[in-house]
C-alpha positions in Angstrom: 70.9 73.9 84.2 68.8 76.9 82.2 70.7 79.3 79.6 70.8 81.9 82.0 73.4 80.7 84.5 72.7 82.2 88.7 76.1 83.1 89.4 77.0 83.8 93.2 79.8 86.4 93.0 82.5 85.4 96.3 84.7 88.8 96.5 83.3 91.9 96.5 85.9 94.2 96.1 86.5 97.0 93.7 87.1 94.8 90.7 83.6 93.7 91.4 82.1 96.6 90.6 82.7 96.1 86.7 81.7 92.3 87.1 78.5 93.0 88.6 77.4 95.8 85.3 78.1 92.8 83.3 74.1 91.7 83.1 73.8 94.5 81.1 76.2 93.6 78.2 75.9 90.1 78.8 72.1 88.7 79.2 73.3 85.0 80.5 74.4 86.5 83.3 72.3 86.5 86.7 74.1 87.7 89.5 72.0 86.6 92.3 73.8 86.6 95.7 77.1 88.1 97.1 79.4 87.3 99.5 83.1 88.5 101.3 84.4 88.1 104.4 83.7 91.7 105.0 79.5 91.5 105.4 78.9 94.8 105.2 81.3 95.5 101.5 79.2 92.2 100.1 75.6 94.2 101.3 76.8 97.5 99.9 77.3 95.6 95.9 74.2 93.8 96.3 72.7 96.7 97.1 74.2 98.8 94.1 73.9 96.5 91.8 70.0 95.0 92.7 71.8 91.3 94.1 68.9 89.9 95.9 71.1 88.0 98.7 74.0 88.9 100.9 75.5 85.4 102.8 78.7 84.4 103.9 80.9 82.5 101.6 79.9 78.8 102.9 75.7 79.7 102.6 76.7 80.4 98.8 78.7 77.5 98.2 75.9 75.3 99.8 73.0 77.0 97.7 71.7 74.6 95.3 70.2 77.0 93.1 73.8 78.6 92.4 74.9 77.2 89.0 78.7 79.1 88.8 80.8 81.0 91.0 82.9 84.0 90.1 85.5 83.9 92.5 87.1 87.3 92.9 88.8 87.0 96.3 92.7 87.5 96.1 95.4 86.0 94.5 96.3 83.5 97.5 93.5 81.9 98.1 91.8 82.0 94.0 92.2 78.0 94.0 91.6 77.1 97.4 88.0 79.3 96.6 87.7 77.1 93.3 88.4 74.2 95.0 85.5 74.7 96.9 83.6 75.5 94.1 84.1 72.7 92.4 83.8 70.7 95.9 80.2 71.9 96.3 79.7 71.0 92.6 79.3 74.3 90.9 81.9 75.3 87.9 84.0 78.6 88.6 85.5 81.3 87.2 87.9 83.4 88.9 89.8 86.3 88.3 93.9 85.7 87.3 95.5 84.3 88.2 94.4 80.7 88.8 96.6 80.6 91.3 100.3 81.1 93.2 101.7 77.8 92.4 101.9 75.3 89.7 100.5 72.5 92.2 97.4 74.7 93.5 96.6 75.0 89.1 97.0 71.5 88.6 94.6 70.4 91.6 92.0 72.8 90.4 92.1 71.7 87.2 91.6 67.8 87.8 89.1 68.9 90.1 86.9 70.0 87.6 87.7 68.0 85.4 86.9 64.7 87.6 83.8 66.1 88.1 83.1 67.1 84.5 83.2 71.4 86.3 84.4 73.7 83.9 86.6 76.1 85.7 87.7 79.3 83.4 90.0 82.3 85.1 90.5 86.2 83.7 92.4 87.6 82.2 89.2 88.1 79.2 90.9 91.0 77.6 91.8 89.3 74.7 87.8 88.9 73.8 88.2 92.1 73.2 88.0 94.3 69.9 91.2 95.4 69.7 93.8 92.0 70.0 90.6 90.0 68.3 91.3 92.4 65.4 94.9 91.5 65.3 94.4 87.6 66.0 92.3 88.3 62.6 95.0 90.2 61.2 97.6 87.7 61.9 95.2 84.6 60.9 94.9 86.2 57.5 98.3 86.9 56.7 98.4 90.4 57.0 102.4 90.3 58.4 102.8 87.0 56.7 104.4 84.2 59.2 105.1 85.4 62.9 108.6 85.3 63.6 109.3 87.1 66.8 107.3 89.2 69.6 108.2 91.1 72.7 106.0 92.4 75.1 106.9 95.3 78.0 105.2 95.9 81.0 107.9 98.3 83.1 107.4 101.4 85.8 108.1 101.7 89.4 105.5 99.8 91.2 102.0 100.6 92.9 103.4 102.0 96.8 102.9 105.5 95.3 99.1 104.8 94.4 97.8 101.8 95.5 96.3 102.1 99.5 97.8 99.0 100.5 100.2 97.8 97.9 102.5 95.2 100.1 100.9 91.9 98.8 102.0 93.0 95.2 105.6 92.2 96.3 105.1 88.8 98.3 105.3 85.9 96.5 102.4 85.0 93.8 103.0 89.0 93.1 105.4 91.3 91.8 105.3 92.9 88.4 104.9 89.2 86.3 102.1 87.4 88.3 100.3 91.0 89.2 100.8 92.2 85.1 102.1 88.8 83.2 99.2 87.5 82.8 97.2 90.3 80.6 100.7 90.1 78.5 101.1 86.5 78.3 97.5 85.6 77.5 97.2 88.2 74.7 100.2 86.1 73.6 99.0 83.1 73.7 95.7 84.4 72.2 97.7 85.6 69.1 100.4 83.0 68.3 99.6 80.0 70.5 100.9 78.0 73.6 104.7 78.1 74.8 107.0 75.2 74.7 110.1 76.7 76.5 111.1 79.9 78.1 114.5 80.8 79.8 115.1 84.3 81.6 116.4 86.1 84.5 114.9 87.8 87.7 116.1 89.5 90.5 115.1 91.7 93.5 116.6 95.4 93.4 114.7 96.9 95.9 115.1 94.9 98.8 112.8 97.3 101.1 110.1 99.6 99.7 108.2 102.7 101.8 104.8 103.2 100.8 103.6 106.9 99.3 100.1 106.7 99.4 98.4 108.4 101.5 96.5 105.5 103.6 99.8 104.1 105.2 101.9 107.0 104.4 105.9 105.8 105.3 105.2 102.2 106.1 108.2 100.0 104.8 107.4 96.7 102.7 109.5 94.0 102.7 110.2 92.6 99.1 110.0 89.0 99.1 109.4 88.2 95.6 111.3 89.4 91.9 110.7 93.0 91.0 112.1 92.6 87.4 112.2 89.9 85.1 113.3 89.6 81.5 112.2 86.2 79.7 112.4 84.8 76.1 109.8 82.3 75.1 109.4 79.6 72.5 106.5 78.8 70.7 105.4 76.0 69.4 104.8 77.8 66.2 108.5 78.6 66.3 107.8 82.4 66.8 110.3 83.7 69.7 109.0 86.2 71.9 110.9 88.2 74.7 109.3 89.8 77.7 110.4 92.1 80.5 107.9 92.6 83.6 109.5 95.3 86.2 108.7 97.2 89.2 112.5 98.7 89.0 112.1 101.0 85.9 111.1 105.0 86.8 110.7 105.8 83.1 110.9 103.9 79.3 109.3 104.0 75.9 109.0 100.4 75.0 106.1 99.6 73.3 103.4 97.0 75.0 103.4 94.3 72.6 104.8 94.0 69.0 104.4 91.2 66.6 107.0 90.8 64.3 106.4 89.0 60.8 107.9 88.0 57.6 105.8 90.3 55.8 105.5 93.0 58.1 104.7 94.2 61.7 101.7 94.7 64.3 101.2 97.0 67.2 99.2 95.4 69.7 96.7 98.0 72.2 97.5 97.2 75.8 96.5 93.9 77.0 94.6 95.5 80.1 92.0 97.1 77.5 90.1 95.1 75.5 90.5 98.6 72.6 92.6 99.5 70.4 94.5 101.4 68.6 95.9 98.3 66.2 98.6 99.7 63.9 100.3 97.8 61.1 103.2 98.6 58.3 104.0 95.7 56.0 106.7 95.5 53.0 104.3 97.6 51.0 103.2 100.2 53.4 105.6 103.7 52.8 104.4 104.7 57.1 102.1 103.4 59.8 98.8 102.6 59.1 95.7 102.2 61.5 93.7 99.3 61.0 89.9 99.7 62.2 88.7 97.3 64.5 86.8 94.4 62.9 85.5 93.3 66.6 82.8 94.4 68.9 83.2 94.8 72.8 86.3 97.7 72.7 85.1 99.5 76.1 85.4 97.8 79.3 83.8 94.3 78.7 85.2 92.3 81.5 82.5 89.4 82.6 82.6 88.3 79.1 85.3 85.3 79.7 82.1 84.2 82.4 79.5 84.6 79.5 81.0 82.9 76.9 81.9 80.1 79.3 78.5 80.0 80.4 77.2 79.4 76.8 80.0 76.8 76.4 78.1 75.1 79.3 74.8 75.3 77.6 76.3 74.4 73.9 79.2 71.4 75.0 82.1 73.5 73.5 85.8 74.0 75.3 85.6 77.7 76.5 88.3 80.6 75.8 89.2 82.0 79.0 89.9 78.7 79.9 91.6 76.6 82.8 93.7 75.1 81.1 94.8 79.0 79.4 95.3 79.9 82.6 97.3 77.5 83.8 99.5 77.3 80.7 100.3 81.0 81.8 100.8 80.4 85.8 103.1 77.4 84.0 105.2 80.2 82.6 105.8 82.5 85.1 106.7 80.1 87.2 109.1 78.7 84.4 110.8 82.2 84.4 111.7 82.1 87.8 112.9 78.6 87.9 114.9 79.0 84.7 116.7 81.9 86.2 117.1 80.4 89.7 118.3 77.1 87.7 120.2 79.1 84.6 118.5 76.6 81.9 116.0 76.7 79.7 113.1 75.1 81.2 110.4 72.7 79.2 107.3 73.3 79.4 104.9 70.6 80.6 101.5 72.1 80.2 99.6 72.0 77.2 96.6 74.3 75.9 95.1 75.4 72.6 94.8 78.4 71.0 91.3 79.9 72.0 88.8 80.1 69.2 88.3 83.7 68.0 85.3 85.3 68.2 83.2 86.3 64.6 83.7 89.5 63.6 81.4 92.5 64.6 79.2 91.3 67.8 79.7 88.0 68.7 77.1 85.7 68.3 77.2 82.5 70.6 74.6 80.7 68.8 76.8 79.8 66.1 79.5 78.4 68.6 77.8 74.9 68.4 
């Protein structure tokens, strides 16, 4: 494979647009083909972003000139498409989550390892300037030893604005599988992997009514927990608390905060790449905003894919890895297991804390 990788895109829905803009930021990416079950949608995106080829999924997987598959399909087929890519001899990078069940994620990682192919997975927002600034502050001891963390994402669900929200209330979705990957990935990037979890979950409203215009008045049967409260014991000794909910009308909770022996760090929205980052240490009389130390503060989706391809060229580990995504999947399922079984769940998955980026604009040639 040459330094610049030929990437085929499977799934040309709404999220594909920001990925197809990524070569303007990361010149190692070369999008060469688009595929979708809706061929008109694939043609439209290929034309809009000057992608030279439109083909079926089967044709794209069989194309010997494509090195990497960017998998932007719906969550319940992420693992299926990923396995098909590996079987076709191609590395794969997926939107989150890695899969909707542990068994899927484990099978995908094992298949990739067996063929010495890469498996990567979003979110890559933790590589943005905001959270990378937080990582540097923690690494430099600004707030002392991390003691605890909180993470909150609460709202009343997407049925008031999403044109087709039914899938949000089915297994593999809900607030934890939809938004949890952003929060959990951010926490792991700052604090490292998790040792065990416990939690409680519930379905508050067994039926939802769509109030967005496309399917106004349509009823949704809810088949997955919509309020999850969890506790995470990190391997480094820190204790995390997390709430993910589609059952809350309003709140005043922060998104993520890290509490250390010497101060508190307020982390920006993990679904974005920028700031602000604020801190208050034992020496500070008031909160202060930290200057962002790293680049990629605008929407830089695709940075994880670019990092994976750089890693393929150099032989190092990539940051938005399948192992990290599988650890997140394991945690998310474990919250529901803990609620059902009434106990702590010891995690069997493992991952390393991703290597931080260099301050400023990252130079991938230094990642050897």
